[in-house]
C-alpha positions in Angstrom: -38.3 36.7 -8.7 -37.0 35.1 -12.0 -38.3 36.7 -15.3 -39.8 34.8 -18.1 -37.5 34.6 -21.2 -40.4 34.5 -23.3 -42.0 37.7 -22.1 -38.9 39.6 -21.0 -40.6 40.7 -17.8 -43.2 39.8 -15.4 -43.2 36.8 -12.9 -43.5 33.8 -15.2 -46.4 35.5 -16.8 -46.6 32.8 -19.3 -47.9 29.6 -17.6 -46.3 27.3 -20.2 -42.8 28.5 -19.3 -41.3 26.7 -16.4 -37.8 27.5 -15.0 -34.8 25.2 -15.6 -31.6 24.8 -13.4 -29.9 27.0 -15.9 -31.9 30.1 -14.7 -30.8 29.6 -11.2 -27.5 31.6 -10.3 -24.7 29.2 -9.0 -24.6 29.1 -5.4 -27.8 31.1 -4.9 -30.7 30.1 -2.5 -33.8 31.8 -3.7 -37.4 31.2 -2.7 -39.1 31.7 -6.0 -42.8 31.9 -6.6 -45.6 33.3 -8.9 -49.0 34.1 -8.6 -52.1 32.8 -10.6 -55.0 34.7 -9.1 -57.4 32.1 -10.7 -55.9 29.2 -8.8 -54.5 28.7 -5.5 -53.5 25.2 -6.2 -51.6 26.3 -9.3 -49.8 29.0 -7.2 -48.7 26.3 -4.6 -47.6 23.6 -7.3 -45.2 26.0 -9.1 -44.0 27.2 -5.7 -43.3 23.5 -4.9 -41.7 22.8 -8.1 -39.5 25.9 -8.0 -38.2 25.0 -4.5 -37.4 21.3 -5.5 -35.6 22.6 -8.6 -33.4 25.0 -6.5 -32.6 22.2 -3.9 -31.6 19.8 -6.6 -29.6 22.3 -8.2 -27.6 23.1 -5.1 -27.2 19.5 -4.4 -25.8 18.6 -7.9 -23.5 21.6 -7.6 -22.1 20.3 -4.4 -21.6 16.9 -5.6 -20.3 17.7 -9.1 -17.8 20.3 -7.8 -14.4 19.9 -9.4 -12.0 17.8 -7.6 -9.0 20.1 -6.5 -5.6 18.4 -6.6 -2.5 19.9 -5.5 1.1 18.9 -5.1 2.5 19.7 -1.5 5.6 18.8 0.4 5.3 15.8 2.8 6.5 18.0 5.5 3.2 20.1 5.4 0.9 17.1 5.8 0.2 16.4 9.4 -1.1 12.9 10.3 -4.7 13.4 12.0 -3.9 12.8 15.8 -7.4 10.9 16.2 -7.1 8.6 13.5 -8.5 5.3 14.5 -6.5 3.0 12.3 -3.6 1.0 14.1 -0.1 1.9 13.0 1.3 -0.7 11.0 4.6 -2.2 12.1 7.3 -1.7 9.3 8.0 -5.7 9.2 4.2 -6.5 9.1 3.0 -8.1 6.0 0.4 -5.3 5.3 3.1 -2.8 5.5 5.4 -4.8 3.1 2.6 -5.3 0.6 1.6 -1.5 0.6 5.3 -0.6 0.2 5.6 -3.0 -2.7 2.5 -1.6 -4.4 3.6 2.0 -4.1 7.2 1.0 -5.4 5.5 -0.8 -8.2 2.7 1.4 -9.1 3.4 4.7 -7.5 0.7 6.9 -5.8 -2.3 6.3 -8.2 -4.9 7.6 -5.4 -4.1 10.9 -3.8 -4.1 11.4 -0.1 -6.8 13.5 1.1 -6.0 16.7 2.9 -7.9 19.3 4.9 -6.7 22.7 4.2 -8.8 24.1 7.2 -6.8 22.0 9.8 -3.8 20.9 7.8 -4.6 17.3 8.7 -4.4 14.2 6.5 -8.0 12.8 6.4 -7.1 9.6 4.2 -4.1 7.8 3.5 -1.9 8.0 6.7 -0.2 4.6 6.0 0.8 5.6 2.6 2.1 8.9 3.9 4.4 6.8 6.1 5.6 4.6 3.3 6.2 7.5 1.1 8.4 9.1 3.7 10.4 5.9 3.9 10.7 5.7 0.3 12.3 9.3 0.2 9.4 11.0 -1.5 9.5 14.7 -0.9 6.1 16.0 -2.7 3.0 14.1 -3.2 -0.5 14.7 -4.8 -3.3 15.4 -2.5 -7.0 15.9 -2.9 -8.0 19.0 -1.1 -11.1 19.5 1.1 -12.3 22.3 3.4 -14.0 20.9 6.2 -15.0 21.5 9.9 -13.4 19.4 12.5 -16.6 17.1 13.2 -17.0 16.6 9.2 -13.1 16.0 8.9 -13.6 13.1 11.5 -16.6 11.8 9.8 -14.7 11.6 6.4 -11.8 10.0 8.0 -14.0 7.1 9.4 -15.8 6.5 6.2 -12.7 6.4 4.4 -11.4 3.8 6.6 -14.6 2.0 6.9 -14.9 -1.3 5.1 -18.4 -1.8 5.5 -18.9 1.4 3.4 -16.7 0.0 0.7 -18.5 -3.2 0.0 -17.1 -6.8 0.2 -15.6 -9.0 -2.0 -17.5 -11.4 -4.2 -15.1 -14.5 -3.2 -16.0 -16.5 -6.3 -15.1 -13.4 -8.7 -12.0 -12.6 -6.7 -10.8 -16.3 -6.9 -11.4 -16.0 -10.6 -9.3 -12.9 -11.1 -6.5 -14.0 -8.9 -6.5 -17.3 -10.7 -5.8 -15.4 -14.1 -2.8 -13.8 -12.2 -1.6 -17.0 -10.4 1.1 -17.8 -12.8 2.4 -14.2 -13.0 4.6 -12.0 -10.8 1.6 -9.7 -10.4 -0.1 -11.9 -8.0 2.0 -10.8 -5.2 1.4 -7.2 -6.1 -2.3 -7.7 -5.4 -1.5 -8.3 -1.7 -3.0 -11.8 -1.9 -0.9 -14.9 -2.2 -1.2 -18.6 -3.4 -2.4 -19.7 -0.3 -5.0 -17.1 0.0 -6.2 -18.1 -3.6 -6.4 -21.7 -2.5 -8.5 -20.8 0.4 -10.8 -18.8 -1.7 -11.3 -21.7 -4.2 -12.6 -23.7 -1.1 -15.2 -21.1 -0.2 -18.8 -22.3 -0.3 -21.0 -21.6 -3.3 -24.1 -19.4 -2.7 -26.2 -22.4 -2.4 -23.8 -24.0 0.1 -23.9 -20.7 2.1 -27.6 -20.7 2.3 -27.6 -24.4 3.3 -25.0 -23.6 6.1 -27.8 -21.6 7.8 -29.7 -24.9 8.7 -29.5 -25.3 12.3 -29.5 -29.1 11.6 -26.2 -28.8 9.3 -23.0 -30.4 10.8 -19.6 -29.7 9.4 -16.6 -32.0 10.0 -13.1 -31.2 8.9 -10.5 -34.2 8.6 -6.9 -33.6 8.2 -4.7 -36.6 7.6 -1.7 -37.6 5.5 -1.7 -39.0 2.1 -1.2 -42.5 3.0 -3.9 -42.6 5.5 -6.3 -40.9 3.0 -5.7 -43.5 0.3 -6.6 -46.2 2.9 -9.8 -44.2 4.1 -11.0 -43.0 0.5 -13.1 -46.0 -0.4 -15.0 -45.8 3.1 -15.3 -42.1 2.7 -16.8 -42.6 -0.8 -19.3 -45.0 0.4 -20.4 -42.6 2.9 -20.8 -39.9 0.7 -22.8 -42.0 -1.7 -24.9 -43.2 1.1 -25.9 -40.0 3.0 -25.6 -37.6 -0.1 -22.7 -35.8 1.7 -20.9 -32.6 0.2 -17.1 -33.0 0.7 -14.1 -30.6 -0.2 -10.7 -32.3 -0.7 -7.5 -30.3 -0.7 -4.0 -31.8 -1.1 -0.9 -30.1 0.1 
């Protein structure tokens, strides 16, 4: 039982005093209750509140536990044999972009390593690139997980559905700010991607695309032919209220 700080004893003898999370010892799971002989409902209420406070304290303690960072030799980090990510070819664009990023910015996000198994849980591709770059030690975030929980974490760290998707309009705007700089290449996107993003439909157009009667036509031609067709296309657009996207080059 928890003693009331106002009375120095008893079991919450003062009904005006309620425990706070500060009264709950760290990591301790304890069933707290009190007894008010004049009201069974009050007894149940205080018991329920006490249990909720303990549960909240434990959950908060787990989520807010301090991040443990260590520096370990790469030789001690074992890639997880079950990792579902495809191994990147050293000549693939994705591998080259990752290598360029690590070369330019270094490892700004630690690898995730399970001390219980010695497996890398997150960061397999970065680990491979770091080895190629001759790095011998690396910062890692330490977790202590069972085999099943390790695999679950591995999946969620690699699951793009759990990380959200880009707002293409905002991404295009942000990349546009970097378009004339060398930093654009470091983002992993290029000018062609930016050009494509700028052609992405707006939210209103995307909603209209769900119309089963909607028909999209893509016309690709050379500049000379387009100049000849332009007046007729303009007439069609005006007559039928069409939406057009024109890109040159």
